[in-house]
MARVEX-842257 format. One record per residue (C-alpha): z, y, x. Coordinates in steps of 0.001 Angstrom, whole numbers. Example, Ala and Ser with C-alpha at 12.3 -4.5 7.8 and 13.67 -1.06 7.14 Angstrom:
// residues 2
((7800, -4500, 12300))
((7140, -1060, 13670))
This chain:
// residues 766
((0, 0, 0))
((887, 2364, 2832))
((-2494, 1792, 4496))
((-4333, 2430, 1197))
((-2491, 5705, 747))
((-3330, 6848, 4261))
((-6972, 5870, 3847))
((-7135, 7894, 635))
((-5553, 10921, 2324))
((-7925, 10746, 5272))
((-10933, 10351, 2987))
((-9793, 13293, 888))
((-9474, 15471, 3981))
((-12985, 14748, 5190))
((-14437, 14969, 1675))
((-12998, 18453, 1399))
((-14803, 19275, 4616))
((-17925, 17827, 3007))
((-17858, 20624, 439))
((-18564, 23051, 3247))
((-21136, 20623, 4605))
((-22918, 20472, 1232))
((-23048, 24248, 936))
((-24482, 24517, 4426))
((-26994, 21781, 3532))
((-28279, 23840, 604))
((-28599, 26967, 2721))
((-30588, 25163, 5428))
((-32690, 22857, 3224))
((-35746, 25110, 3185))
((-35729, 25477, 6964))
((-35320, 21729, 7537))
((-38192, 20848, 5191))
((-40600, 22457, 7653))
((-39366, 20386, 10619))
((-40950, 17033, 11440))
((-38283, 14299, 11364))
((-38377, 11169, 13525))
((-36314, 8291, 12099))
((-34577, 6085, 14660))
((-33101, 2699, 13842))
((-30409, 1441, 16222))
((-28032, 3035, 18691))
((-29124, 6188, 20496))
((-29392, 5099, 24133))
((-28353, 8543, 25358))
((-24829, 7733, 24161))
((-24365, 5378, 27139))
((-25176, 7800, 29980))
((-23367, 10882, 31314))
((-25246, 12407, 34235))
((-22927, 15078, 35656))
((-19284, 15600, 36578))
((-17346, 18747, 37493))
((-13938, 17105, 37827))
((-13594, 17409, 41624))
((-15446, 20665, 42156))
((-15102, 22942, 39137))
((-18885, 23149, 38735))
((-21272, 20389, 37656))
((-22910, 18191, 40278))
((-25211, 15373, 39392))
((-24561, 11786, 40389))
((-26428, 11860, 43708))
((-25019, 15267, 44732))
((-21316, 14537, 44231))
((-19833, 13264, 47529))
((-17037, 11318, 45825))
((-16731, 8473, 43315))
((-16137, 9205, 39637))
((-16538, 6340, 37141))
((-17340, 7374, 33577))
((-16689, 5280, 30472))
((-18787, 6605, 27539))
((-17711, 6480, 23906))
((-20509, 4105, 22895))
((-19231, 1451, 25295))
((-15819, 1747, 23637))
((-17404, 1203, 20233))
((-19443, -1782, 21431))
((-16341, -3471, 22860))
((-14175, -2545, 19860))
((-11576, -882, 22048))
((-8837, 1290, 20571))
((-6563, 2070, 23538))
((-7204, 3559, 26956))
((-5583, 677, 28856))
((-8211, -1739, 27577))
((-11038, 682, 28330))
((-9991, 868, 31987))
((-11038, -2777, 32420))
((-14537, -1349, 32851))
((-13608, 382, 36112))
((-13305, -1468, 39451))
((-10078, -1120, 41407))
((-7877, -510, 38362))
((-5029, -2850, 37370))
((-2354, -2462, 34722))
((1365, -1736, 34840))
((3868, -2833, 32202))
((3683, 503, 30363))
((7325, 788, 29259))
((7187, -2325, 27134))
((3574, -1720, 26104))
((4247, 1703, 24584))
((2354, 3929, 27024))
((-498, 4101, 29523))
((424, 2623, 32888))
((-2133, 1705, 35520))
((-2790, 1510, 39242))
((-5889, 2945, 40907))
((-6718, 1813, 44420))
((-3216, 346, 44670))
((-1232, 3420, 43593))
((587, 3634, 40290))
((-247, 6383, 37840))
((1204, 6771, 34332))
((7, 10296, 33578))
((-3235, 10930, 31713))
((-5162, 14198, 31862))
((-6638, 15696, 28712))
((-9602, 18013, 29295))
((-8170, 18790, 32725))
((-4579, 19399, 31541))
((-1874, 17092, 32960))
((-457, 15809, 29677))
((3331, 15562, 29775))
((3855, 13152, 26883))
((3003, 9585, 27788))
((1879, 7133, 25114))
((-945, 4662, 24559))
((-3897, 7011, 24349))
((-5942, 6490, 21214))
((-9676, 6843, 21872))
((-10710, 8018, 18402))
((-11100, 11596, 19617))
((-12439, 10805, 23095))
((-16060, 11569, 24004))
((-15834, 9892, 27392))
((-13273, 8952, 30037))
((-13474, 9942, 33700))
((-11769, 7805, 36336))
((-11596, 9949, 39468))
((-11146, 7821, 42593))
((-9000, 9010, 45479))
((-6956, 12209, 45975))
((-7855, 14905, 43465))
((-5293, 17646, 44042))
((-8065, 20130, 44769))
((-8712, 20745, 41052))
((-5853, 18880, 39348))
((-2753, 19814, 41378))
((-89, 17174, 41984))
((-1477, 13633, 41715))
((-1094, 10182, 43199))
((-3665, 9444, 45931))
((-5346, 6480, 44218))
((-6929, 8682, 41591))
((-6485, 9786, 38011))
((-7823, 9405, 34477))
((-9105, 12446, 32603))
((-10245, 12081, 28988))
((-12807, 14485, 27545))
((-12142, 15082, 23862))
((-14784, 15441, 21165))
((-16176, 18906, 20526))
((-18290, 20301, 17654))
((-21926, 19222, 17757))
((-24968, 21465, 17457))
((-26280, 19334, 14590))
((-24648, 18036, 11422))
((-23129, 14588, 11755))
((-20847, 12475, 9595))
((-19673, 9087, 10891))
((-17009, 6594, 10041))
((-15752, 3078, 10606))
((-13576, 530, 8815))
((-12290, -2377, 10885))
((-10137, -5442, 10303))
((-8998, -7953, 12863))
((-6606, -10637, 13969))
((-2872, -10150, 13489))
((-3438, -8014, 10375))
((-5079, -5241, 12364))
((-6539, -2572, 10057))
((-8254, 525, 11394))
((-10235, 3378, 9816))
((-12006, 6342, 11402))
((-13853, 9389, 10049))
((-15712, 11849, 12281))
((-17375, 14920, 10750))
((-19093, 17771, 12576))
((-21228, 20602, 11251))
((-22405, 24083, 12160))
((-20868, 26721, 9902))
((-23584, 29224, 10754))
((-25701, 30127, 13772))
((-22622, 31094, 15801))
((-19872, 28664, 14756))
((-19265, 24941, 14298))
((-16326, 22692, 13487))
((-15431, 19045, 13930))
((-12754, 16917, 12279))
((-11809, 13453, 13528))
((-9140, 11342, 11862))
((-8005, 7753, 12248))
((-5336, 5421, 10949))
((-4186, 2056, 12225))
((-1768, -442, 10769))
((-1452, -3644, 12779))
((844, -6452, 13752))
((792, -8592, 16893))
((905, -12181, 18076))
((4492, -11386, 19077))
((7357, -11746, 16599))
((8450, -8798, 14413))
((5862, -6385, 15781))
((4274, -3622, 13732))
((2031, -793, 14926))
((1522, 2276, 12772))
((-593, 5109, 14168))
((-2174, 8191, 12543))
((-4287, 10771, 14381))
((-6003, 13977, 13366))
((-8094, 16279, 15562))
((-9692, 19568, 14542))
((-11915, 21605, 16857))
((-14046, 24677, 16487))
((-16616, 26561, 18540))
((-17256, 30252, 17914))
((-19861, 32413, 19637))
((-18173, 35814, 19617))
((-21112, 37423, 21400))
((-24316, 36234, 23085))
((-22382, 35714, 26320))
((-18939, 34868, 24921))
((-17727, 31610, 23365))
((-14297, 30628, 22059))
((-13308, 26961, 21709))
((-10231, 26035, 19689))
((-8732, 22599, 19082))
((-5655, 20920, 17705))
((-4635, 17278, 17981))
((-1895, 15529, 16038))
((-701, 11964, 16363))
((2202, 10091, 14838))
((2922, 6596, 16079))
((5419, 3777, 15833))
((4998, 641, 17929))
((7253, -2129, 19267))
((8913, -1705, 22643))
((8289, -5244, 23826))
((9476, -6195, 27305))
((7634, -9521, 27171))
((9090, -12515, 28982))
((11223, -12933, 32126))
((11264, -14760, 35435))
((13996, -17139, 36612))
((15027, -18230, 40116))
((13907, -21753, 41041))
((14195, -23747, 44290))
((10636, -22579, 45075))
((11234, -18917, 44266))
((11081, -17033, 40995))
((8850, -18335, 38202))
((7778, -17035, 34798))
((10093, -18625, 32235))
((7293, -19721, 29883))
((5816, -21793, 32706))
((8978, -23852, 33214))
((10266, -24010, 29626))
((8340, -24715, 26434))
((8869, -21356, 24758))
((6193, -19995, 22384))
((4398, -16896, 23638))
((5259, -15259, 20309))
((9014, -15410, 20955))
((10630, -12102, 21815))
((13848, -11752, 23780))
((14537, -8382, 22195))
((15470, -7210, 18707))
((13714, -5959, 15595))
((15031, -2436, 16152))
((13095, -2124, 19442))
((10643, 570, 18417))
((9073, 3521, 20205))
((8391, 6386, 17798))
((6500, 9479, 18869))
((5051, 12616, 17355))
((2559, 14636, 19394))
((956, 18051, 18887))
((-1491, 19671, 21269))
((-3080, 23112, 20794))
((-5637, 24557, 23189))
((-7964, 27533, 23348))
((-10735, 28166, 25856))
((-12669, 31383, 26346))
((-16016, 31100, 28141))
((-17646, 34287, 29390))
((-20989, 34689, 31124))
((-20555, 37313, 33833))
((-24229, 37577, 34750))
((-26215, 36539, 37830))
((-25220, 32861, 37415))
((-21493, 33616, 37307))
((-19180, 32375, 34554))
((-15518, 32688, 33649))
((-13554, 30014, 31839))
((-9965, 30685, 30748))
((-7938, 27997, 28975))
((-4462, 27911, 27544))
((-2692, 25051, 25836))
((657, 24251, 24303))
((2061, 20758, 23942))
((5064, 19851, 21831))
((6225, 16319, 21155))
((9241, 14330, 20081))
((10110, 10685, 20593))
((12811, 8093, 20053))
((13136, 4681, 21592))
((15763, 1986, 21476))
((15634, -1328, 23269))
((17598, -4492, 23939))
((17437, -4135, 27694))
((17741, -7370, 29716))
((20112, -6719, 32608))
((20527, -10123, 34235))
((19718, -13779, 33726))
((22413, -16468, 33702))
((21501, -20135, 34232))
((23887, -22986, 33458))
((23574, -26742, 33761))
((23312, -28672, 30511))
((27083, -29272, 30611))
((27888, -25830, 32002))
((30791, -23656, 30820))
((29016, -21949, 27929))
((29012, -22630, 24203))
((25963, -23002, 21959))
((26586, -19546, 20514))
((26532, -17860, 23937))
((30212, -17454, 24857))
((31629, -18334, 28265))
((34085, -21228, 28041))
((37280, -21185, 30086))
((40655, -22899, 30141))
((42527, -19818, 31331))
((41607, -16196, 32080))
((41675, -17089, 35778))
((38519, -19205, 35239))
((36444, -16377, 33786))
((35140, -14875, 37008))
((34094, -18210, 38504))
((32377, -19357, 35315))
((30408, -16125, 35002))
((29417, -16302, 38651))
((28184, -19841, 38130))
((25625, -18569, 35653))
((24613, -15469, 37613))
((23985, -17491, 40787))
((22420, -20431, 38970))
((18951, -21750, 39815))
((16608, -23349, 37313))
((16031, -26801, 38807))
((16131, -29076, 35751))
((14390, -28904, 32349))
((17781, -29301, 30658))
((19182, -26144, 32244))
((20297, -23433, 29840))
((18947, -19878, 30294))
((20803, -16880, 28876))
((20330, -13129, 29120))
((22919, -10414, 29590))
((21656, -7475, 27531))
((22636, -4121, 26126))
((21237, -1590, 23692))
((20002, 1654, 25232))
((17239, 4206, 24919))
((16135, 7812, 24867))
((16928, 9579, 21616))
((15773, 12988, 20395))
((13408, 13349, 23359))
((11756, 16758, 22927))
((8972, 17969, 25217))
((7567, 21505, 25441))
((4796, 22445, 27859))
((2760, 25600, 28377))
((-523, 25395, 30309))
((-2788, 28108, 31725))
((-6050, 27414, 33571))
((-8673, 29850, 34827))
((-11841, 29295, 36834))
((-14756, 31430, 37945))
((-17973, 29684, 39003))
((-21243, 30946, 40357))
((-23818, 30873, 43108))
((-24348, 33007, 46195))
((-27516, 32974, 48283))
((-27193, 33678, 52024))
((-30659, 33451, 53487))
((-31980, 29953, 52767))
((-28516, 28603, 52055))
((-27085, 28331, 48541))
((-23340, 28387, 47911))
((-22038, 26879, 44649))
((-18568, 28352, 44344))
((-15557, 27729, 42126))
((-12368, 29795, 42334))
((-9547, 28816, 40026))
((-5882, 28659, 39304))
((-3453, 26854, 37013))
((79, 27245, 35694))
((2314, 24684, 33974))
((5812, 25180, 32555))
((7478, 21917, 31476))
((10793, 21100, 29791))
((12132, 17851, 28360))
((15475, 17269, 26692))
((16898, 13932, 25572))
((20039, 11914, 24966))
((20214, 8634, 26835))
((22394, 6316, 24771))
((23726, 2888, 25682))
((26108, 247, 24400))
((28427, -2090, 26230))
((26843, -5024, 28038))
((26857, -8387, 26359))
((29207, -10465, 28494))
((29814, -13556, 26368))
((33560, -12987, 26458))
((36001, -12429, 23584))
((37071, -8949, 22575))
((40655, -10202, 22358))
((40715, -10272, 26165))
((39357, -6723, 26458))
((35694, -7666, 26766))
((32695, -6716, 24631))
((32846, -9721, 22311))
((29014, -9846, 22386))
((27494, -13270, 23125))
((24844, -13917, 25719))
((21289, -14376, 24436))
((19948, -17937, 24483))
((16221, -17720, 25245))
((15540, -21261, 23961))
((17442, -20810, 20703))
((17415, -17072, 20064))
((19904, -15532, 17675))
((19151, -11916, 16854))
((21339, -9112, 15562))
((24347, -9355, 17904))
((23808, -6117, 19827))
((25167, -2838, 18399))
((22657, -290, 17088))
((24906, 2423, 15609))
((24986, 4605, 18723))
((25848, 8222, 17929))
((23769, 10592, 20059))
((26579, 13134, 19807))
((28676, 10842, 22000))
((26192, 11104, 24851))
((25227, 14039, 27039))
((21938, 15832, 26405))
((19902, 15875, 29591))
((17364, 18529, 30590))
((14416, 18050, 32929))
((12312, 21058, 33885))
((9555, 22037, 36265))
((7314, 25007, 36883))
((4232, 24822, 39053))
((1163, 26854, 39784))
((-1754, 26565, 42148))
((-4931, 28259, 43347))
((-8054, 26634, 44716))
((-11516, 27401, 46006))
((-14480, 25049, 46369))
((-17758, 25827, 48085))
((-20659, 23384, 47872))
((-23102, 24543, 50521))
((-26701, 23471, 49999))
((-27980, 23585, 53571))
((-31330, 21920, 52811))
((-32882, 20065, 49909))
((-31315, 16885, 51312))
((-28045, 18041, 52879))
((-24966, 19465, 51167))
((-21426, 20166, 52393))
((-18362, 20535, 50164))
((-15430, 22544, 51540))
((-12349, 23415, 49548))
((-8630, 23901, 49544))
((-5750, 24330, 47133))
((-2322, 25911, 47520))
((394, 24725, 45116))
((3955, 25801, 44489))
((6462, 23668, 42570))
((10067, 24067, 41549))
((12122, 21787, 39340))
((15534, 21211, 37878))
((17757, 18631, 36229))
((20949, 18927, 34223))
((22703, 15755, 33096))
((24554, 17590, 30317))
((27978, 16613, 31613))
((30489, 19473, 31480))
((33736, 17656, 32266))
((35995, 19060, 34952))
((38111, 17217, 37506))
((40601, 19095, 39682))
((38908, 22330, 38737))
((35420, 21147, 39727))
((32462, 20236, 37515))
((31672, 16522, 37652))
((28212, 16844, 36133))
((24896, 17474, 37852))
((23037, 20764, 37600))
((20206, 20481, 40085))
((18036, 23555, 40629))
((15591, 22981, 43449))
((13944, 25831, 45304))
((10178, 26071, 45075))
((8113, 24347, 47710))
((4471, 24929, 48629))
((1761, 22556, 49766))
((-1852, 22991, 50868))
((-4426, 20290, 50030))
((-7873, 20478, 51693))
((-11115, 18701, 50832))
((-14170, 18294, 53046))
((-17242, 16205, 52240))
((-20850, 15793, 53313))
((-23680, 14502, 51160))
((-27089, 13516, 52554))
((-29975, 12564, 50292))
((-31726, 9780, 52164))
((-34527, 9366, 49618))
((-35342, 10853, 46244))
((-33130, 8247, 44566))
((-30364, 7553, 47122))
((-27681, 9462, 49001))
((-25061, 8885, 51669))
((-21687, 10636, 51574))
((-18506, 10957, 53604))
((-15347, 12730, 52510))
((-11823, 13620, 53586))
((-9316, 14705, 50958))
((-5587, 15160, 50540))
((-3148, 15148, 47638))
((543, 15717, 47105))
((3363, 14904, 44689))
((6726, 16697, 44795))
((9982, 14866, 45540))
((12091, 16175, 42675))
((14778, 13487, 42338))
((17331, 14930, 44729))
((18077, 17853, 47028))
((18035, 17805, 50804))
((21759, 18446, 51003))
((21741, 18471, 54808))
((20042, 21865, 54442))
((21403, 23115, 51090))
((22153, 21948, 47559))
((18915, 23518, 46345))
((16562, 22609, 49189))
((13695, 20430, 48018))
((12479, 17632, 50259))
((8956, 17976, 51552))
((6486, 16556, 49018))
((4759, 13222, 49319))
((1559, 13696, 51296))
((-1516, 11518, 51052))
((-4907, 11526, 52703))
((-8097, 9564, 52169))
((-11199, 8980, 54240))
((-14138, 7601, 52278))
((-17715, 6610, 53072))
((-20244, 5648, 50452))
((-23805, 5195, 49316))
((-25217, 6039, 45885))
((-28555, 5130, 44371))
((-30480, 5495, 41131))
((-33061, 3052, 39837))
((-35495, 2820, 36929))
((-36185, 6530, 36918))
((-32518, 7466, 37129))
((-31480, 5319, 34168))
((-29384, 2961, 36343))
((-26764, 4327, 38750))
((-24936, 2424, 41485))
((-22447, 3216, 44234))
((-20740, 1419, 47117))
((-17798, 2970, 48938))
((-15157, 2071, 51489))
((-11923, 4008, 51792))
((-8602, 4254, 53597))
((-5580, 5967, 52026))
((-2241, 6730, 53685))
((802, 8051, 51845))
((3839, 9512, 53639))
((7053, 11430, 52909))
((8388, 8923, 50377))
((12096, 9229, 49634))
((14151, 6311, 50960))
((17863, 5648, 51376))
((19234, 4395, 54681))
((22973, 3829, 55110))
((23578, 5973, 52051))
((21550, 8876, 53421))
((18350, 10035, 51704))
((15458, 10477, 54088))
((11664, 10620, 54163))
((9639, 7638, 55325))
((6081, 6384, 55323))
((5302, 5006, 51892))
((2124, 2987, 51424))
((-1368, 2393, 52712))
((-4416, 1131, 50885))
((-7908, 338, 52070))
((-10744, -1336, 50309))
((-14284, -1460, 49104))
((-15676, -734, 45643))
((-19012, -1367, 44027))
((-20108, -137, 40612))
((-23307, -73, 38593))
((-24006, 1356, 35154))
((-26910, 2440, 33007))
((-30027, 1203, 31239))
((-32433, -799, 33399))
((-34742, -1272, 30399))
((-34927, 245, 26950))
((-32243, -1280, 24754))
((-30330, -2902, 27612))
((-27053, -1463, 28881))
((-24904, -2670, 31733))
((-21667, -1629, 33404))
((-20271, -3732, 36235))
((-17999, -3372, 39206))
((-16130, -5151, 41961))
((-13219, -3950, 44060))
((-11301, -5348, 46993))
((-7952, -3599, 47444))
((-5702, -4209, 50457))
((-2516, -2261, 49733))
((644, -2447, 51823))
((4145, -977, 51453))
((5722, 747, 54453))
((9209, 1413, 53060))
((12133, -300, 54823))
((13218, -3583, 53290))
((9755, -4451, 51985))
((7597, -3236, 54863))
((4354, -5162, 55024))
((4574, -6390, 51437))
((2059, -5676, 48709))
((2946, -3411, 45769))
((3517, -5243, 42514))
((650, -5494, 40008))
((-2019, -4749, 42631))
((-4775, -7366, 42650))
((-6742, -7997, 45837))
((-9907, -8585, 43819))
((-11046, -7274, 40446))
((-14409, -7755, 38783))
((-15835, -6391, 35559))
((-19140, -6991, 33832))
((-20378, -5913, 30434))
((-24004, -6227, 29412))
((-25627, -5666, 26051))
((-29093, -5651, 24574))
((-30280, -4116, 21323))
((-33773, -4855, 20026))
((-35775, -1654, 19724))
((-38699, -2861, 17613))
((-40090, -5796, 15689))
((-38384, -7897, 13061))
((-35121, -7941, 15098))
((-34977, -4169, 15500))
((-31354, -2987, 15368))
((-29873, -6377, 16321))
((-27596, -6166, 19353))
((-25487, -8560, 21386))
((-23045, -7818, 24162))
((-20825, -9886, 26389))
((-18348, -9246, 29144))
((-16239, -10918, 31795))
((-13156, -9247, 33256))
((-11395, -10847, 36235))
((-8069, -9890, 37794))
((-6833, -11714, 40891))
((-3301, -12918, 41645))
((-725, -10133, 41808))
((2837, -10042, 43067))
((5382, -9407, 40317))
((7749, -7356, 42464))
((7717, -5417, 45712))
((9801, -8175, 47329))
((6772, -10439, 46761))
((9030, -13277, 45605))
((6658, -14482, 42874))
((3098, -14026, 41671))
((1300, -13566, 38389))
((-1700, -15871, 38316))
((-5262, -14594, 38242))
((-7103, -14518, 34950))
((-10588, -13987, 33594))
((-11321, -12832, 30053))
((-14565, -13378, 28193))
((-15490, -11005, 25344))
((-18417, -11227, 22954))
((-19845, -8759, 20444))
((-22677, -8976, 17911))
((-23960, -6141, 15736))
((-26789, -5107, 13481))
((-27808, -1502, 12925))
((-30144, -623, 10104))
((-31651, 2552, 8744))
((-30106, 3750, 5481))
((-32243, 6595, 4087))
((-29797, 6897, 1199))
((-27276, 8387, 3652))
((-29828, 10815, 5056))
((-33113, 10744, 6913))
((-31337, 9681, 10124))
((-28676, 7607, 8379))
((-27638, 4271, 9848))
((-25096, 1591, 9117))
((-23753, -862, 11642))
((-22183, -4259, 10959))
((-20304, -5735, 13907))
((-18324, -8820, 14855))
((-16374, -8888, 18125))
((-14276, -11570, 19819))
((-11858, -10720, 22617))
((-10530, -13372, 24996))
((-13068, -15818, 23599))
((-11725, -18753, 25648))
((-8128, -18026, 24555))
((-6797, -17825, 28096))
((-3030, -17549, 28565))
((-2202, -14867, 31095))
((351, -12275, 32143))
((-1178, -8826, 32389))
((1526, -6974, 34329))
((5095, -6929, 35573))
((7700, -4252, 35065))
((10202, -6163, 37190))
((11794, -9609, 37268))
((12914, -9325, 33638))
((9838, -7595, 32192))
((6600, -9592, 32259))
((3837, -8523, 29875))
((2138, -11351, 27981))
((-1616, -11096, 27465))
((-3114, -11115, 23984))
((-4658, -14442, 22888))
((-8064, -14769, 21246))
((-8610, -12113, 18595))
((-11510, -11410, 16249))
((-12586, -8071, 14757))
((-15124, -7210, 12073))
((-16250, -3669, 11295))
((-18631, -1617, 9228))
((-19621, 1845, 10434))
((-22031, 4551, 9345))
((-23526, 7723, 10769))
((-25890, 10365, 9397))
């Protein structure tokens, strides 16, 4: 019933927009009658290709000019693969592996071996992290390597920047209704129209109501995006947009690992426990509400110079509560623990030894009993407010026979987050009569739910405040020395200051016991130098050196002062690569090798915080994408990643979740003529190699390969309009039903991969 109501509301919203559409249709009917129309059946092939990128320069450079690697995932590929979330879309990019994503509630990924859980939205570093819905995304850019030059503080492996949908020059109304496995129901409406010769609007809305193969899991997500483009003058344009999303999804920590004589092992591989079984509780839900407003003014300054000024405001709220696993206890079949999870003892003097028996136990027999020590905790009333300002001036300068493409820009970001971290007592399996919690341990083989407390009053817990303020200025100069040779030189200066208050105001002996950390600002310069040589008309060779930084904001360098900030993490990359285009530029390919070094990572030695080398990563990547023939589309990639930790205690180990080898392939073909015109088929294979589950490298998650298949039929529907089409599609994900573990969040948080799932959809566009 709830889904029906939401569908009705969404339909009503777009239908109201259709009133304006109809009026505009009447006004333009006479003009359109004089224009020759060409009817196309099938998917417009232009929807698979994006030729240029300005992400690393500030001005557009085409594929062969750009001396770096940027992988682009177009919207049509997302539709063909029936993808809803960003994490799944990133399978189409080599060198990307997944993190656990806070129990599957947000985006979490590693690029070239470095973890990144922040997503950029139209160039803004979004503060609120959640599972990005792709309903309002035109395409996704995966920038490889350090990108501080235009983005500010980033991890050195790269970043993900989504480009949202903007109003179209022509009228378009599209929609989709989808159903799938695990009661997945999804609906989308996308409407764009010019209002007059100088203005256009676009409205995109979606709803999703789904369950999961995991027990007591329900996903409820609503999104609405409104954007407008207004030409205020022949040389002035204003772009406005607003995005709203409201979501509730389970915070599911997956399964756990247990110690065995041969090292740690995933529990489901040593005990017959269904993959659907959760070790959490029904109340484990992440709820979020997100609002994002942005305005961009574009001004032509004349003589090939342009100004672009953007401002945005983000406000969000979230609540999460989880049954956090703290430790695993293993007892022999006749061990000192009852069936209901309480430690057995003859006298209080036995308690410590009996508990220690479980905590030091090793799973070495199928009859062993496995229990979890848990507690309830979470972030309540988490409120985020962020103000963004971006400005950039671009243009060209001619000095003799040399052309300079120049971008000069700056950015400002003011961030604040407040929350209450709440937590209950730990379950200890000991009676309250003896002064313990009275909460039993959790039996993973015979789970009993509902024993952990949930009535935690936020007023009993301190309200924490996190804040930061940063700004930066950059300049890029792409020097066209000859028709074949270009040099990119740039640099960025950033300044960052941050603070943290734990909300504690208690006093002891006249002194405050709480933390009120206010770090002084610190500055960092990040250069970029690259050379691009066009070897032939369809191939180029490039070499680049780039740096990035990320501030160390967790603690002060108290050896200097209580407000002195440690030097930021520094990273540098050297990259060499070759790019080529085939079939008249319709197919693009690149091969690159790189070496990344990260230093100034905070580490603790003998109780003293210090800076140490952090991590290195080197590897090779290959990617290919495009349309070798009409109707055929392909995107494929391979990456070898050799990442190594350099922090004491785990020096020489590999970071968790980083696969040595990843491979992705998706190919599709849609008949362009004949009796099968409009019929399309697509298939993909996505391989992820073995990964270590922790930085100690004490266990591995096995490699896996997923096979997906999609079949669709697109037909002309003149009743919807002269260019109207409808598409009927059936998609199968994980066709071979492979059991796999997609990521680790630690020894007690192992994500379980989704089994085979089937989706059917009907979509239209005119």
